[in-house]
N, C-alpha and C positions, 0 to 999 in steps of 0.2 A: 275260828275254832282251831286250836292247836291239836295236832295229832302226831304221835310218836309211834313208829312201827318197827319193832325189832325183828331180826331174822338171823339165821346162822347157827342156831343152837342144834344140839344133837347128841348122839352117843359116841364116845371116843374112848379108846384105851388109855390108861395111865401113860404119861410121857408124850401123848399126842398133842395136836394143836387144833384150835378152832378160831374163826374170826367172826365176831358178832358185828352186825350192822344195825344202825338205828336211823331210819329216815324220818325227818321232821318236816312239818308243814304248818302254816297258819300264822307265823310271825317271822320277823327277820332273824334267820338262824344264826348268822355270824355275831349277833349282838349278845348272845346268851352263853353262859357256861353250860357245859353238858357233862352229865355224870352217869356212871354205871353203879348199880347196887345189885345185891343178890340176897336171896332168902332160901335157906335150906329148910327142910321139914322140921318143925318144932323149934325153929330158931327165929330170932328177930331179923328184920331186914338189915343188911350190913353194907356199909360204904365199900366200894371196890376201887374206883378211880374217878377222877374229874379232870377236865381240860377247860382252861379259861376261854373266854370269848375271843373273837377276831383271830389272831394268828396262833392262839393256843400256846402262848409262851409259858404258861404255868400249868404243870401237870402234877397231880398228887396220886399216891397209891396207898392202899392199906398194906401194912408190912408183909402180910402173908403172900402177896402177889408181886412184890417188887422184884425186878429182874426177870420175871416170867411174862407179865402182861404189859401191853403197851396200848395206851389210848391215843387216838388221833382224830382229826376232823377234816372234812373237805367241805368248805363253805359253798363252793360252786354246786355241790350235789346235795347240800342240806343234810349231810350225813355224818354221824359220829361212829367210830369203829372201836372195837376192843379186840386186839390180837392177843390170844391166849396160847402160850407155849408151855411145854413141860407140865401138862395138866396132871393134877393129882385127884384121887377120889374125894378128898375134902373140898374140892372146888365144885362138886355137884350141888346144884341149886337152880332156882329160877332166876334169871338175870333180867334186870329192868334198866332201861335207860330213862333219864329224866332231864328236864330242862330247868336250869336255875332261874330263880326270881331275878327280875331286872336289878342290876347293880351289884349282884353277888359275884365276886371275882372267881373263886374256885372253892365252893362250899363242900363240906363233907357231911353236914347235918341234913337229913331228909326234909326237915321243915323249911329249908332254904330252896326247895324245889317246888314248882307249882304245876308241872305237867309230867305225867308218867306214861310209859308205854304199857302194853299188856303183859309183857314178859315173854322170855323164851327159855325153854328148859335145856340145861346142860347137864349131862350125865357122864361121869368119868368112871369107867370100870377098872378094877384092880387086876 
């Protein structure tokens, strides 16, 4: 049984930083791409970032977070991180981590992920 548990969300002022963590269990973590998505009230779930399996040599970001967010992974700890700097009110959302389907390199489509965490709330005040 695969489990993904996010942590690190909270309330922060605009311009501040947060680091989200997602601890995975249940299958060989290093084998799978890991992604972060977010969903704001009244909006569809949106791709935020993805890191490829193993050494994480491929990283992709949605344009709105490029230069501000950094995704990384620690295979020894079965954990993926999302460092979020220079946060803006429009970053307010529930953030979800997800584990890619086997063989997907660095997917951006939610349908290419087969396990999801429960989500963690990030609120950025202006």
